[in-house]
N, C-alpha and C positions, 0 to 999 in steps of 0.2 A: 644604939639605933632607936630612933623615935618610933612609937607605936604606929604612926600613920604612914611611915616611909617603908616601901617595899624593899626587900633585900633578896639576894640570890642565895639559895641553900642547896646543899646536896645531902640526900638521905640514902644511906646504904644499910642493908639488913641481911642477916643470916637467921633464917627461921627453921627450926627443927622439924616441925610437923607440917606435912603437905597441905592440910586443910587450912591451917593458920597462914601458911605461906600465900595461898591463893587469896584469902580474905585481906591480908595486908597489902598484897600487890594491887588488888582492885581498889582498895581504900586510897592508896597513893595515886593511882591513875586518875582519880577524880580531881586531884589538886596539882599534879606535877607531870613532868615529861620523863618517861623512862629512857635512860641512856643505855642501860643493860638491864637484864631481868631484875636484879636486886639493887639497882642504883637509879635514883631519880634526882632531877633538878627541879626546883620550885622557885618561882618569884612570888613572894608572899609577904604580907605585913606581919609584924611581930605578934599581935594578938591572935591572928589567924594561925600562925605557926604554933603558938602555944596550944590552941585548941586541937590542931592536927596531932601534935605530940601526945596530948592527953588521950585522943582517940586511939592512937597506936599503942599507948600504954595499956589500954583496956583490951586490945586485941591480942597482945603478945603474952607469952609465958616467960616471966622474968628469970626463971631458973634454966630455961632451955634456949631462949632466943636472944639475939643481939641486934639492936637498932641504933644507928649513929646518925647524928645530924651535924653537918658542918656548914658554917657560913662561908660563902665564897665572895671575894671582893672583886670589884670591877677590874683590877689589875692582875687577877689570877690568870696564870697561863697553864696550859695543859698539853702534854704530849700523849699521843695515842699510837698504838701499834695494832696491827691486825685489821680484820674486817670492821668497818664502821657502820653504824646504824644510818647515818646521814651522808649524803655526798659531801665532798670536800667544800669548804667555804659556804655552808648553808647558814643563813642569818635567821635567827628565831626572834620573834617579838612577843612579849607578854607583859601586860599591865604597864605599858609605857617604858619598859626596860628592854634593851636588846643585848644579846650575847652572841658572839661569833664562836661557833664550835668548829674545831679543826679535826 
């Protein structure tokens, strides 16, 4: 992916310490949309993503915490079960990209 082209990413985390958990959650809320408490989606350019991951690296404890970042492609489909954060068929727009969440 080119550095100037925005992509869709999902970041999920499991943080052992409650204080670090709050800091990491607040840090990600500045950049992304929480889908669940520990799962975020972001529409972000590669350079900004690398900066974000470096910031997370500084906030986490590598021995106790787990943070994962996945690139999602425009053809990605998802199935959901249970109570949803958004009403069905909500269209979200960010940085010129749109994603339909089911």
